[in-house]
N, CA, C, O and CB atoms as a CASP TS submission, in Angstrom:
PFRMAT TS
TARGET T0000
AUTHOR 0000-0000-0000
METHOD Language model
MODEL 1
PARENT N/A
ATOM      1  N   MET     1      32.388 -50.454 101.223  1.00  0.00           N
ATOM      2  CA  MET     1      32.713 -50.067  98.555  1.00  0.00           C
ATOM      3  C   MET     1      31.968 -48.882  98.426  1.00  0.00           C
ATOM      4  O   MET     1      32.220 -48.125  97.489  1.00  0.00           O
ATOM      5  CB  MET     1      31.486 -51.671  96.718  1.00  0.00           C
ATOM      6  N   ALA     2      31.375 -48.704  98.971  1.00  0.00           N
ATOM      7  CA  ALA     2      30.999 -46.787  98.774  1.00  0.00           C
ATOM      8  C   ALA     2      32.232 -45.805  98.252  1.00  0.00           C
ATOM      9  O   ALA     2      32.874 -45.409  97.279  1.00  0.00           O
ATOM     10  CB  ALA     2      30.588 -45.972 100.536  1.00  0.00           C
ATOM     11  N   ALA     3      32.043 -45.734  99.680  1.00  0.00           N
ATOM     12  CA  ALA     3      32.942 -44.337  99.831  1.00  0.00           C
ATOM     13  C   ALA     3      34.672 -44.663  98.947  1.00  0.00           C
ATOM     14  O   ALA     3      35.502 -43.949  98.384  1.00  0.00           O
ATOM     15  CB  ALA     3      33.209 -43.983 101.973  1.00  0.00           C
ATOM     16  N   ALA     4      34.572 -45.745  99.173  1.00  0.00           N
ATOM     17  CA  ALA     4      36.367 -46.197  98.145  1.00  0.00           C
ATOM     18  C   ALA     4      35.627 -46.521  96.645  1.00  0.00           C
ATOM     19  O   ALA     4      36.490 -47.229  96.126  1.00  0.00           O
ATOM     20  CB  ALA     4      37.585 -48.291  98.906  1.00  0.00           C
ATOM     21  N   GLY     5      34.898 -46.449  95.987  1.00  0.00           N
ATOM     22  CA  GLY     5      34.016 -46.167  94.862  1.00  0.00           C
ATOM     23  C   GLY     5      34.375 -47.168  93.632  1.00  0.00           C
ATOM     24  O   GLY     5      34.509 -47.035  92.416  1.00  0.00           O
ATOM     25  N   GLU     6      34.486 -48.479  94.772  1.00  0.00           N
ATOM     26  CA  GLU     6      34.936 -49.566  94.344  1.00  0.00           C
ATOM     27  C   GLU     6      32.895 -50.044  94.131  1.00  0.00           C
ATOM     28  O   GLU     6      31.933 -49.690  94.812  1.00  0.00           O
ATOM     29  CB  GLU     6      36.279 -50.491  95.634  1.00  0.00           C
ATOM     30  N   THR     7      32.986 -51.034  92.776  1.00  0.00           N
ATOM     31  CA  THR     7      31.798 -52.285  92.422  1.00  0.00           C
ATOM     32  C   THR     7      31.582 -52.781  92.598  1.00  0.00           C
ATOM     33  O   THR     7      30.354 -52.854  92.661  1.00  0.00           O
ATOM     34  CB  THR     7      31.471 -52.895  91.940  1.00  0.00           C
ATOM     35  N   GLN     8      32.364 -53.910  92.962  1.00  0.00           N
ATOM     36  CA  GLN     8      33.157 -55.438  93.170  1.00  0.00           C
ATOM     37  C   GLN     8      34.104 -55.355  94.560  1.00  0.00           C
ATOM     38  O   GLN     8      34.451 -54.579  95.450  1.00  0.00           O
ATOM     39  CB  GLN     8      34.342 -55.823  91.656  1.00  0.00           C
ATOM     40  N   GLY     9      34.218 -56.362  94.209  1.00  0.00           N
ATOM     41  CA  GLY     9      35.361 -57.070  95.611  1.00  0.00           C
ATOM     42  C   GLY     9      35.448 -56.522  97.549  1.00  0.00           C
ATOM     43  O   GLY     9      34.547 -56.791  98.343  1.00  0.00           O
ATOM     44  N   LYS    10      36.514 -55.879  97.858  1.00  0.00           N
ATOM     45  CA  LYS    10      36.196 -55.515  99.389  1.00  0.00           C
ATOM     46  C   LYS    10      37.389 -54.551  99.378  1.00  0.00           C
ATOM     47  O   LYS    10      38.227 -54.468  98.480  1.00  0.00           O
ATOM     48  CB  LYS    10      36.233 -56.891 100.697  1.00  0.00           C
ATOM     49  N   VAL    11      37.324 -53.622 100.848  1.00  0.00           N
ATOM     50  CA  VAL    11      38.121 -52.818 100.748  1.00  0.00           C
ATOM     51  C   VAL    11      38.339 -53.232 102.182  1.00  0.00           C
ATOM     52  O   VAL    11      37.581 -53.722 103.019  1.00  0.00           O
ATOM     53  CB  VAL    11      37.808 -51.459 100.211  1.00  0.00           C
ATOM     54  N   GLU    12      40.091 -52.750 102.211  1.00  0.00           N
ATOM     55  CA  GLU    12      41.217 -53.657 103.471  1.00  0.00           C
ATOM     56  C   GLU    12      41.710 -52.229 103.576  1.00  0.00           C
ATOM     57  O   GLU    12      42.253 -51.431 102.812  1.00  0.00           O
ATOM     58  CB  GLU    12      42.694 -55.237 102.932  1.00  0.00           C
ATOM     59  N   LEU    13      41.308 -52.232 104.807  1.00  0.00           N
ATOM     60  CA  LEU    13      42.456 -50.830 105.235  1.00  0.00           C
ATOM     61  C   LEU    13      43.573 -51.861 105.595  1.00  0.00           C
ATOM     62  O   LEU    13      43.759 -53.053 105.837  1.00  0.00           O
ATOM     63  CB  LEU    13      41.954 -49.514 106.886  1.00  0.00           C
ATOM     64  N   ARG    14      44.305 -50.454 105.457  1.00  0.00           N
ATOM     65  CA  ARG    14      46.037 -51.130 106.064  1.00  0.00           C
ATOM     66  C   ARG    14      45.619 -51.219 107.981  1.00  0.00           C
ATOM     67  O   ARG    14      44.703 -50.918 108.746  1.00  0.00           O
ATOM     68  CB  ARG    14      47.971 -49.382 105.626  1.00  0.00           C
ATOM     69  N   CYS    15      46.959 -51.822 108.007  1.00  0.00           N
ATOM     70  CA  CYS    15      47.024 -51.798 109.884  1.00  0.00           C
ATOM     71  C   CYS    15      47.956 -50.799 110.390  1.00  0.00           C
ATOM     72  O   CYS    15      49.175 -50.628 110.361  1.00  0.00           O
ATOM     73  CB  CYS    15      47.642 -53.325 110.651  1.00  0.00           C
ATOM     74  N   SER    16      46.748 -50.090 110.951  1.00  0.00           N
ATOM     75  CA  SER    16      48.403 -49.369 112.038  1.00  0.00           C
ATOM     76  C   SER    16      47.279 -49.544 113.639  1.00  0.00           C
ATOM     77  O   SER    16      46.145 -49.618 114.112  1.00  0.00           O
ATOM     78  CB  SER    16      49.165 -46.609 111.486  1.00  0.00           C
ATOM     79  N   ASP    17      49.206 -49.518 113.932  1.00  0.00           N
ATOM     80  CA  ASP    17      49.044 -49.122 115.398  1.00  0.00           C
ATOM     81  C   ASP    17      49.162 -48.392 116.162  1.00  0.00           C
ATOM     82  O   ASP    17      49.265 -48.556 117.377  1.00  0.00           O
ATOM     83  CB  ASP    17      49.335 -49.465 115.915  1.00  0.00           C
ATOM     84  N   ASN    18      49.164 -47.593 115.641  1.00  0.00           N
ATOM     85  CA  ASN    18      49.207 -46.297 116.203  1.00  0.00           C
ATOM     86  C   ASN    18      48.095 -44.933 114.720  1.00  0.00           C
ATOM     87  O   ASN    18      48.329 -44.303 113.688  1.00  0.00           O
ATOM     88  CB  ASN    18      51.400 -45.971 116.451  1.00  0.00           C
ATOM     89  N   LEU    19      47.236 -45.148 115.433  1.00  0.00           N
ATOM     90  CA  LEU    19      46.412 -44.759 114.926  1.00  0.00           C
ATOM     91  C   LEU    19      46.017 -42.728 114.855  1.00  0.00           C
ATOM     92  O   LEU    19      46.173 -42.433 116.040  1.00  0.00           O
ATOM     93  CB  LEU    19      45.573 -45.718 115.564  1.00  0.00           C
ATOM     94  N   VAL    20      45.823 -42.053 114.480  1.00  0.00           N
ATOM     95  CA  VAL    20      45.604 -40.622 115.040  1.00  0.00           C
ATOM     96  C   VAL    20      45.315 -39.703 114.012  1.00  0.00           C
ATOM     97  O   VAL    20      46.189 -39.187 113.315  1.00  0.00           O
ATOM     98  CB  VAL    20      46.794 -40.081 115.790  1.00  0.00           C
ATOM     99  N   ASP    21      44.004 -39.467 113.893  1.00  0.00           N
ATOM    100  CA  ASP    21      43.707 -39.135 113.012  1.00  0.00           C
ATOM    101  C   ASP    21      42.176 -37.971 113.231  1.00  0.00           C
ATOM    102  O   ASP    21      41.068 -38.194 112.742  1.00  0.00           O
ATOM    103  CB  ASP    21      43.725 -40.400 112.298  1.00  0.00           C
ATOM    104  N   ALA    22      42.535 -36.821 114.043  1.00  0.00           N
ATOM    105  CA  ALA    22      41.364 -36.017 114.774  1.00  0.00           C
ATOM    106  C   ALA    22      40.442 -36.215 113.656  1.00  0.00           C
ATOM    107  O   ALA    22      39.339 -36.205 114.203  1.00  0.00           O
ATOM    108  CB  ALA    22      41.637 -34.298 115.226  1.00  0.00           C
ATOM    109  N   ARG    23      40.244 -36.409 112.264  1.00  0.00           N
ATOM    110  CA  ARG    23      38.620 -36.946 112.433  1.00  0.00           C
ATOM    111  C   ARG    23      38.069 -37.773 112.164  1.00  0.00           C
ATOM    112  O   ARG    23      36.929 -37.502 111.786  1.00  0.00           O
ATOM    113  CB  ARG    23      37.829 -36.495 112.063  1.00  0.00           C
ATOM    114  N   VAL    24      38.291 -38.625 112.166  1.00  0.00           N
ATOM    115  CA  VAL    24      38.620 -40.184 112.526  1.00  0.00           C
ATOM    116  C   VAL    24      37.911 -40.332 113.579  1.00  0.00           C
ATOM    117  O   VAL    24      36.809 -40.881 113.602  1.00  0.00           O
ATOM    118  CB  VAL    24      40.116 -40.639 112.833  1.00  0.00           C
ATOM    119  N   GLY    25      38.609 -39.757 114.715  1.00  0.00           N
ATOM    120  CA  GLY    25      38.747 -39.489 115.710  1.00  0.00           C
ATOM    121  C   GLY    25      36.982 -39.018 116.888  1.00  0.00           C
ATOM    122  O   GLY    25      36.614 -39.457 117.977  1.00  0.00           O
ATOM    123  N   ALA    26      36.573 -38.333 116.258  1.00  0.00           N
ATOM    124  CA  ALA    26      35.690 -36.920 116.258  1.00  0.00           C
ATOM    125  C   ALA    26      34.711 -37.508 116.241  1.00  0.00           C
ATOM    126  O   ALA    26      33.982 -37.656 117.222  1.00  0.00           O
ATOM    127  CB  ALA    26      35.732 -35.790 115.158  1.00  0.00           C
ATOM    128  N   LEU    27      34.357 -38.284 114.305  1.00  0.00           N
ATOM    129  CA  LEU    27      33.412 -39.081 114.172  1.00  0.00           C
ATOM    130  C   LEU    27      32.708 -40.066 114.878  1.00  0.00           C
ATOM    131  O   LEU    27      31.539 -39.978 115.255  1.00  0.00           O
ATOM    132  CB  LEU    27      33.659 -39.444 113.500  1.00  0.00           C
ATOM    133  N   ALA    28      33.976 -41.624 115.145  1.00  0.00           N
ATOM    134  CA  ALA    28      33.738 -42.009 116.424  1.00  0.00           C
ATOM    135  C   ALA    28      32.866 -41.812 117.056  1.00  0.00           C
ATOM    136  O   ALA    28      31.715 -42.249 117.050  1.00  0.00           O
ATOM    137  CB  ALA    28      34.363 -41.773 117.032  1.00  0.00           C
ATOM    138  N   ALA    29      33.654 -40.758 117.970  1.00  0.00           N
ATOM    139  CA  ALA    29      33.120 -40.470 119.454  1.00  0.00           C
ATOM    140  C   ALA    29      32.389 -39.357 118.396  1.00  0.00           C
ATOM    141  O   ALA    29      33.336 -38.621 118.120  1.00  0.00           O
ATOM    142  CB  ALA    29      34.353 -39.946 121.092  1.00  0.00           C
ATOM    143  N   ALA    30      31.629 -39.028 117.923  1.00  0.00           N
ATOM    144  CA  ALA    30      29.782 -38.592 117.600  1.00  0.00           C
ATOM    145  C   ALA    30      29.227 -40.626 117.213  1.00  0.00           C
ATOM    146  O   ALA    30      28.056 -40.660 117.594  1.00  0.00           O
ATOM    147  CB  ALA    30      29.515 -36.932 115.293  1.00  0.00           C
ATOM    148  N   VAL    31      29.449 -41.473 116.901  1.00  0.00           N
ATOM    149  CA  VAL    31      29.225 -42.500 116.594  1.00  0.00           C
ATOM    150  C   VAL    31      28.852 -42.614 117.734  1.00  0.00           C
ATOM    151  O   VAL    31      27.762 -42.138 118.050  1.00  0.00           O
ATOM    152  CB  VAL    31      30.002 -43.237 116.011  1.00  0.00           C
ATOM    153  N   ASN    32      29.780 -43.384 118.820  1.00  0.00           N
ATOM    154  CA  ASN    32      30.050 -43.843 119.851  1.00  0.00           C
ATOM    155  C   ASN    32      28.766 -43.135 120.828  1.00  0.00           C
ATOM    156  O   ASN    32      27.975 -43.836 121.459  1.00  0.00           O
ATOM    157  CB  ASN    32      31.585 -43.560 120.141  1.00  0.00           C
ATOM    158  N   ALA    33      28.718 -41.221 120.816  1.00  0.00           N
ATOM    159  CA  ALA    33      27.451 -40.663 122.222  1.00  0.00           C
ATOM    160  C   ALA    33      26.376 -41.543 121.558  1.00  0.00           C
ATOM    161  O   ALA    33      25.784 -42.494 122.070  1.00  0.00           O
ATOM    162  CB  ALA    33      26.808 -38.499 122.381  1.00  0.00           C
ATOM    163  N   GLU    34      26.235 -41.022 120.276  1.00  0.00           N
ATOM    164  CA  GLU    34      24.644 -41.323 119.786  1.00  0.00           C
ATOM    165  C   GLU    34      24.428 -42.958 120.363  1.00  0.00           C
ATOM    166  O   GLU    34      23.806 -43.353 121.350  1.00  0.00           O
ATOM    167  CB  GLU    34      24.425 -41.206 117.718  1.00  0.00           C
ATOM    168  N   ARG    35      25.264 -43.779 119.247  1.00  0.00           N
ATOM    169  CA  ARG    35      24.830 -44.666 120.100  1.00  0.00           C
ATOM    170  C   ARG    35      24.654 -45.865 121.563  1.00  0.00           C
ATOM    171  O   ARG    35      23.983 -46.838 121.906  1.00  0.00           O
ATOM    172  CB  ARG    35      24.839 -44.803 119.582  1.00  0.00           C
ATOM    173  N   ALA    36      25.866 -44.900 122.100  1.00  0.00           N
ATOM    174  CA  ALA    36      25.240 -45.535 123.463  1.00  0.00           C
ATOM    175  C   ALA    36      23.889 -44.638 124.255  1.00  0.00           C
ATOM    176  O   ALA    36      23.291 -45.239 125.147  1.00  0.00           O
ATOM    177  CB  ALA    36      26.620 -45.597 124.637  1.00  0.00           C
ATOM    178  N   ALA    37      23.420 -43.119 123.878  1.00  0.00           N
ATOM    179  CA  ALA    37      22.255 -42.650 124.086  1.00  0.00           C
ATOM    180  C   ALA    37      21.416 -43.689 123.721  1.00  0.00           C
ATOM    181  O   ALA    37      20.906 -44.282 124.671  1.00  0.00           O
ATOM    182  CB  ALA    37      22.021 -41.473 123.467  1.00  0.00           C
ATOM    183  N   GLY    38      21.141 -44.062 122.648  1.00  0.00           N
ATOM    184  CA  GLY    38      20.322 -44.756 122.030  1.00  0.00           C
ATOM    185  C   GLY    38      19.346 -44.724 121.079  1.00  0.00           C
ATOM    186  O   GLY    38      18.162 -45.059 121.124  1.00  0.00           O
ATOM    187  N   VAL    39      20.199 -44.151 119.985  1.00  0.00           N
ATOM    188  CA  VAL    39      20.748 -43.773 119.243  1.00  0.00           C
ATOM    189  C   VAL    39      18.338 -42.717 119.054  1.00  0.00           C
ATOM    190  O   VAL    39      17.212 -43.208 118.966  1.00  0.00           O
ATOM    191  CB  VAL    39      21.948 -45.231 118.055  1.00  0.00           C
ATOM    192  N   PRO    40      19.048 -40.850 119.110  1.00  0.00           N
ATOM    193  CA  PRO    40      17.267 -40.701 119.966  1.00  0.00           C
ATOM    194  C   PRO    40      17.231 -39.479 118.831  1.00  0.00           C
ATOM    195  O   PRO    40      16.537 -38.464 118.875  1.00  0.00           O
ATOM    196  CB  PRO    40      16.983 -40.081 122.332  1.00  0.00           C
ATOM    197  N   SER    41      18.205 -39.884 117.781  1.00  0.00           N
ATOM    198  CA  SER    41      18.440 -38.714 116.837  1.00  0.00           C
ATOM    199  C   SER    41      17.751 -39.583 115.976  1.00  0.00           C
ATOM    200  O   SER    41      16.666 -39.249 115.501  1.00  0.00           O
ATOM    201  CB  SER    41      20.011 -38.078 116.415  1.00  0.00           C
ATOM    202  N   GLY    42      18.204 -40.517 115.763  1.00  0.00           N
ATOM    203  CA  GLY    42      17.768 -41.289 114.680  1.00  0.00           C
ATOM    204  C   GLY    42      18.212 -42.328 113.949  1.00  0.00           C
ATOM    205  O   GLY    42      18.886 -43.021 114.712  1.00  0.00           O
ATOM    206  N   ARG    43      18.186 -42.908 112.627  1.00  0.00           N
ATOM    207  CA  ARG    43      18.669 -43.080 111.574  1.00  0.00           C
ATOM    208  C   ARG    43      19.535 -42.101 110.739  1.00  0.00           C
ATOM    209  O   ARG    43      20.700 -42.274 110.381  1.00  0.00           O
ATOM    210  CB  ARG    43      17.790 -43.411 111.063  1.00  0.00           C
ATOM    211  N   LEU    44      18.572 -40.827 110.457  1.00  0.00           N
ATOM    212  CA  LEU    44      19.032 -39.915 109.770  1.00  0.00           C
ATOM    213  C   LEU    44      19.801 -38.461 110.201  1.00  0.00           C
ATOM    214  O   LEU    44      20.046 -37.358 109.713  1.00  0.00           O
ATOM    215  CB  LEU    44      18.066 -39.759 109.167  1.00  0.00           C
ATOM    216  N   PHE    45      20.034 -39.320 111.604  1.00  0.00           N
ATOM    217  CA  PHE    45      21.551 -38.404 111.903  1.00  0.00           C
ATOM    218  C   PHE    45      22.672 -38.853 112.165  1.00  0.00           C
ATOM    219  O   PHE    45      23.629 -38.129 112.442  1.00  0.00           O
ATOM    220  CB  PHE    45      21.588 -37.605 112.926  1.00  0.00           C
ATOM    221  N   LEU    46      22.744 -41.036 112.079  1.00  0.00           N
ATOM    222  CA  LEU    46      23.482 -41.714 112.657  1.00  0.00           C
ATOM    223  C   LEU    46      24.112 -42.009 110.779  1.00  0.00           C
ATOM    224  O   LEU    46      25.116 -41.612 110.188  1.00  0.00           O
ATOM    225  CB  LEU    46      22.719 -42.959 113.878  1.00  0.00           C
ATOM    226  N   ASP    47      23.223 -42.667 110.458  1.00  0.00           N
ATOM    227  CA  ASP    47      23.723 -43.217 108.334  1.00  0.00           C
ATOM    228  C   ASP    47      25.086 -41.462 107.816  1.00  0.00           C
ATOM    229  O   ASP    47      26.023 -42.218 107.559  1.00  0.00           O
ATOM    230  CB  ASP    47      20.931 -42.943 106.458  1.00  0.00           C
ATOM    231  N   PRO    48      25.418 -40.692 107.673  1.00  0.00           N
ATOM    232  CA  PRO    48      25.722 -39.344 107.406  1.00  0.00           C
ATOM    233  C   PRO    48      27.331 -39.756 108.347  1.00  0.00           C
ATOM    234  O   PRO    48      28.344 -40.085 107.728  1.00  0.00           O
ATOM    235  CB  PRO    48      24.349 -37.938 108.083  1.00  0.00           C
ATOM    236  N   ILE    49      27.307 -39.692 109.328  1.00  0.00           N
ATOM    237  CA  ILE    49      28.420 -39.956 109.898  1.00  0.00           C
ATOM    238  C   ILE    49      29.424 -40.848 109.797  1.00  0.00           C
ATOM    239  O   ILE    49      30.625 -40.582 109.752  1.00  0.00           O
ATOM    240  CB  ILE    49      28.196 -40.023 110.699  1.00  0.00           C
ATOM    241  N   GLU    50      28.470 -42.848 109.730  1.00  0.00           N
ATOM    242  CA  GLU    50      28.482 -43.192 109.212  1.00  0.00           C
ATOM    243  C   GLU    50      29.585 -42.930 107.781  1.00  0.00           C
ATOM    244  O   GLU    50      30.792 -42.742 107.628  1.00  0.00           O
ATOM    245  CB  GLU    50      27.528 -43.206 109.469  1.00  0.00           C
ATOM    246  N   GLN    51      28.979 -42.988 107.338  1.00  0.00           N
ATOM    247  CA  GLN    51      29.371 -42.873 106.165  1.00  0.00           C
ATOM    248  C   GLN    51      30.667 -42.288 105.369  1.00  0.00           C
ATOM    249  O   GLN    51      31.409 -42.724 104.489  1.00  0.00           O
ATOM    250  CB  GLN    51      28.546 -42.421 105.883  1.00  0.00           C
ATOM    251  N   ALA    52      30.526 -40.570 106.440  1.00  0.00           N
ATOM    252  CA  ALA    52      31.781 -40.107 106.518  1.00  0.00           C
ATOM    253  C   ALA    52      32.980 -40.522 107.055  1.00  0.00           C
ATOM    254  O   ALA    52      33.962 -40.606 106.318  1.00  0.00           O
ATOM    255  CB  ALA    52      31.683 -39.282 106.900  1.00  0.00           C
ATOM    256  N   LEU    53      33.076 -40.888 108.629  1.00  0.00           N
ATOM    257  CA  LEU    53      33.854 -41.820 109.220  1.00  0.00           C
ATOM    258  C   LEU    53      34.358 -43.279 108.527  1.00  0.00           C
ATOM    259  O   LEU    53      35.289 -43.909 109.030  1.00  0.00           O
ATOM    260  CB  LEU    53      33.147 -42.049 110.318  1.00  0.00           C
ATOM    261  N   ALA    54      33.441 -43.883 106.974  1.00  0.00           N
ATOM    262  CA  ALA    54      34.249 -44.420 106.186  1.00  0.00           C
ATOM    263  C   ALA    54      34.934 -43.930 105.483  1.00  0.00           C
ATOM    264  O   ALA    54      36.107 -44.301 105.440  1.00  0.00           O
ATOM    265  CB  ALA    54      33.893 -45.007 105.674  1.00  0.00           C
ATOM    266  N   VAL    55      34.485 -42.951 104.696  1.00  0.00           N
ATOM    267  CA  VAL    55      34.913 -42.368 103.448  1.00  0.00           C
ATOM    268  C   VAL    55      36.527 -42.137 104.351  1.00  0.00           C
ATOM    269  O   VAL    55      37.488 -42.802 103.965  1.00  0.00           O
ATOM    270  CB  VAL    55      33.809 -40.764 102.742  1.00  0.00           C
ATOM    271  N   ALA    56      36.675 -41.274 105.404  1.00  0.00           N
ATOM    272  CA  ALA    56      37.752 -40.957 106.239  1.00  0.00           C
ATOM    273  C   ALA    56      39.124 -42.360 106.434  1.00  0.00           C
ATOM    274  O   ALA    56      40.344 -42.422 106.591  1.00  0.00           O
ATOM    275  CB  ALA    56      36.903 -40.563 107.744  1.00  0.00           C
ATOM    276  N   LEU    57      38.283 -43.029 106.334  1.00  0.00           N
ATOM    277  CA  LEU    57      38.547 -43.973 106.396  1.00  0.00           C
ATOM    278  C   LEU    57      39.268 -45.083 105.468  1.00  0.00           C
ATOM    279  O   LEU    57      40.141 -45.892 105.782  1.00  0.00           O
ATOM    280  CB  LEU    57      37.756 -44.078 106.707  1.00  0.00           C
ATOM    281  N   VAL    58      38.586 -44.853 104.141  1.00  0.00           N
ATOM    282  CA  VAL    58      38.877 -45.046 103.451  1.00  0.00           C
ATOM    283  C   VAL    58      40.239 -44.287 102.481  1.00  0.00           C
ATOM    284  O   VAL    58      41.154 -44.844 101.874  1.00  0.00           O
ATOM    285  CB  VAL    58      37.892 -45.184 103.302  1.00  0.00           C
ATOM    286  N   ASN    59      39.974 -43.071 102.612  1.00  0.00           N
ATOM    287  CA  ASN    59      41.232 -42.498 101.875  1.00  0.00           C
ATOM    288  C   ASN    59      42.063 -42.150 102.655  1.00  0.00           C
ATOM    289  O   ASN    59      42.888 -41.368 102.184  1.00  0.00           O
ATOM    290  CB  ASN    59      41.088 -41.432 101.058  1.00  0.00           C
ATOM    291  N   GLY    60      42.268 -42.602 104.373  1.00  0.00           N
ATOM    292  CA  GLY    60      43.843 -42.229 104.657  1.00  0.00           C
ATOM    293  C   GLY    60      44.328 -43.699 104.458  1.00  0.00           C
ATOM    294  O   GLY    60      45.345 -44.030 103.850  1.00  0.00           O
ATOM    295  N   TYR    61      43.070 -44.860 105.319  1.00  0.00           N
ATOM    296  CA  TYR    61      44.471 -46.256 104.927  1.00  0.00           C
ATOM    297  C   TYR    61      43.625 -47.409 104.318  1.00  0.00           C
ATOM    298  O   TYR    61      43.327 -48.503 104.798  1.00  0.00           O
ATOM    299  CB  TYR    61      45.494 -47.117 106.664  1.00  0.00           C
ATOM    300  N   ALA    62      43.302 -46.803 103.036  1.00  0.00           N
ATOM    301  CA  ALA    62      42.675 -48.388 102.823  1.00  0.00           C
ATOM    302  C   ALA    62      43.780 -48.520 102.159  1.00  0.00           C
ATOM    303  O   ALA    62      44.681 -47.685 102.082  1.00  0.00           O
ATOM    304  CB  ALA    62      41.124 -48.837 101.992  1.00  0.00           C
ATOM    305  N   VAL    63      43.706 -50.366 101.289  1.00  0.00           N
ATOM    306  CA  VAL    63      45.142 -50.639 100.391  1.00  0.00           C
ATOM    307  C   VAL    63      44.544 -50.596  98.891  1.00  0.00           C
ATOM    308  O   VAL    63      43.666 -51.388  98.549  1.00  0.00           O
ATOM    309  CB  VAL    63      46.020 -52.384 100.752  1.00  0.00           C
ATOM    310  N   HIS    64      44.979 -49.799  98.177  1.00  0.00           N
ATOM    311  CA  HIS    64      45.127 -49.728  96.869  1.00  0.00           C
ATOM    312  C   HIS    64      45.878 -50.659  95.828  1.00  0.00           C
ATOM    313  O   HIS    64      46.881 -50.570  95.121  1.00  0.00           O
ATOM    314  CB  HIS    64      45.558 -48.703  96.800  1.00  0.00           C
ATOM    315  N   GLN    65      44.695 -51.781  96.141  1.00  0.00           N
ATOM    316  CA  GLN    65      45.007 -52.833  94.765  1.00  0.00           C
ATOM    317  C   GLN    65      45.248 -51.894  93.088  1.00  0.00           C
ATOM    318  O   GLN    65      44.578 -51.119  92.407  1.00  0.00           O
ATOM    319  CB  GLN    65      43.273 -54.049  94.570  1.00  0.00           C
ATOM    320  N   ARG    66      46.847 -52.656  92.996  1.00  0.00           N
ATOM    321  CA  ARG    66      46.836 -51.821  91.590  1.00  0.00           C
ATOM    322  C   ARG    66      46.791 -52.283  90.326  1.00  0.00           C
ATOM    323  O   ARG    66      47.736 -52.998  89.991  1.00  0.00           O
ATOM    324  CB  ARG    66      47.848 -51.126  91.448  1.00  0.00           C
ATOM    325  N   SER    67      46.133 -52.116  89.710  1.00  0.00           N
ATOM    326  CA  SER    67      45.190 -52.730  88.454  1.00  0.00           C
ATOM    327  C   SER    67      46.449 -52.641  87.768  1.00  0.00           C
ATOM    328  O   SER    67      47.356 -51.808  87.773  1.00  0.00           O
ATOM    329  CB  SER    67      43.662 -51.828  87.709  1.00  0.00           C
ATOM    330  N   LEU    68      46.190 -54.085  86.982  1.00  0.00           N
ATOM    331  CA  LEU    68      47.530 -54.213  85.232  1.00  0.00           C
ATOM    332  C   LEU    68      46.477 -54.122  84.475  1.00  0.00           C
ATOM    333  O   LEU    68      45.306 -54.501  84.442  1.00  0.00           O
ATOM    334  CB  LEU    68      48.712 -56.001  84.654  1.00  0.00           C
ATOM    335  N   GLY    69      47.921 -52.945  83.322  1.00  0.00           N
ATOM    336  CA  GLY    69      46.757 -52.110  82.382  1.00  0.00           C
ATOM    337  C   GLY    69      46.798 -53.977  81.395  1.00  0.00           C
ATOM    338  O   GLY    69      47.522 -54.947  81.620  1.00  0.00           O
ATOM    339  N   SER    70      45.773 -53.800  80.417  1.00  0.00           N
ATOM    340  CA  SER    70      45.704 -54.595  79.573  1.00  0.00           C
ATOM    341  C   SER    70      46.708 -54.605  78.907  1.00  0.00           C
ATOM    342  O   SER    70      47.368 -53.678  79.377  1.00  0.00           O
ATOM    343  CB  SER    70      44.818 -54.521  78.988  1.00  0.00           C
ATOM    344  N   TYR    71      47.534 -55.257  77.731  1.00  0.00           N
ATOM    345  CA  TYR    71      47.989 -55.147  76.295  1.00  0.00           C
ATOM    346  C   TYR    71      47.398 -55.854  75.858  1.00  0.00           C
ATOM    347  O   TYR    71      47.002 -56.995  76.094  1.00  0.00           O
ATOM    348  CB  TYR    71      49.187 -55.314  75.865  1.00  0.00           C
ATOM    349  N   ARG    72      47.220 -54.392  74.397  1.00  0.00           N
ATOM    350  CA  ARG    72      46.629 -54.409  73.026  1.00  0.00           C
ATOM    351  C   ARG    72      47.158 -55.263  71.850  1.00  0.00           C
ATOM    352  O   ARG    72      46.489 -55.620  70.881  1.00  0.00           O
ATOM    353  CB  ARG    72      46.678 -53.130  72.584  1.00  0.00           C
ATOM    354  N   GLY    73      49.112 -55.674  72.198  1.00  0.00           N
ATOM    355  CA  GLY    73      49.480 -55.553  71.034  1.00  0.00           C
ATOM    356  C   GLY    73      49.287 -54.268  70.041  1.00  0.00           C
ATOM    357  O   GLY    73      48.562 -53.286  69.878  1.00  0.00           O
ATOM    358  N   GLY    74      50.588 -55.030  69.408  1.00  0.00           N
ATOM    359  CA  GLY    74      50.908 -53.546  67.593  1.00  0.00           C
ATOM    360  C   GLY    74      52.529 -53.163  68.681  1.00  0.00           C
ATOM    361  O   GLY    74      53.150 -53.713  69.590  1.00  0.00           O
ATOM    362  N   LEU    75      52.598 -52.200  68.059  1.00  0.00           N
ATOM    363  CA  LEU    75      54.101 -51.218  68.150  1.00  0.00           C
ATOM    364  C   LEU    75      53.541 -49.744  68.416  1.00  0.00           C
ATOM    365  O   LEU    75      54.359 -48.839  68.254  1.00  0.00           O
ATOM    366  CB  LEU    75      55.185 -51.194  66.447  1.00  0.00           C
ATOM    367  N   GLY    76      52.214 -49.384  68.815  1.00  0.00           N
ATOM    368  CA  GLY    76      51.729 -47.910  68.976  1.00  0.00           C
ATOM    369  C   GLY    76      51.663 -47.054  67.472  1.00  0.00           C
ATOM    370  O   GLY    76      51.725 -47.160  66.247  1.00  0.00           O
ATOM    371  N   PRO    77      51.556 -46.495  68.167  1.00  0.00           N
ATOM    372  CA  PRO    77      51.805 -44.983  67.019  1.00  0.00           C
ATOM    373  C   PRO    77      52.456 -44.793  65.850  1.00  0.00           C
ATOM    374  O   PRO    77      52.788 -43.609  65.776  1.00  0.00           O
ATOM    375  CB  PRO    77      52.497 -43.961  67.544  1.00  0.00           C
ATOM    376  N   LEU    78      52.805 -45.439  64.864  1.00  0.00           N
ATOM    377  CA  LEU    78      53.873 -45.218  63.661  1.00  0.00           C
ATOM    378  C   LEU    78      54.062 -43.380  62.836  1.00  0.00           C
ATOM    379  O   LEU    78      53.209 -42.757  62.204  1.00  0.00           O
ATOM    380  CB  LEU    78      53.195 -46.467  62.306  1.00  0.00           C
ATOM    381  N   ALA    79      54.954 -43.124  63.053  1.00  0.00           N
ATOM    382  CA  ALA    79      55.693 -41.228  63.424  1.00  0.00           C
ATOM    383  C   ALA    79      55.637 -41.405  61.564  1.00  0.00           C
ATOM    384  O   ALA    79      56.006 -40.477  60.844  1.00  0.00           O
ATOM    385  CB  ALA    79      58.160 -40.844  64.655  1.00  0.00           C
TER
END
């Protein structure tokens, strides 16, 4: 949710049968390699990579909810 700039609710990603994004692939490979090795570099290395992966996914694939404008009444500015 932080990557999406949301303070409440949830973030939903669009469904994609064929996710071809070099950034997402490289970040996922880095996370996978680090986890497979038992996280030898520690969380200080892994946390920013996971955050970058979240940002890439949200920016590229999030379903953005359109907010409805609020009606305040009146006719607007008079000329």
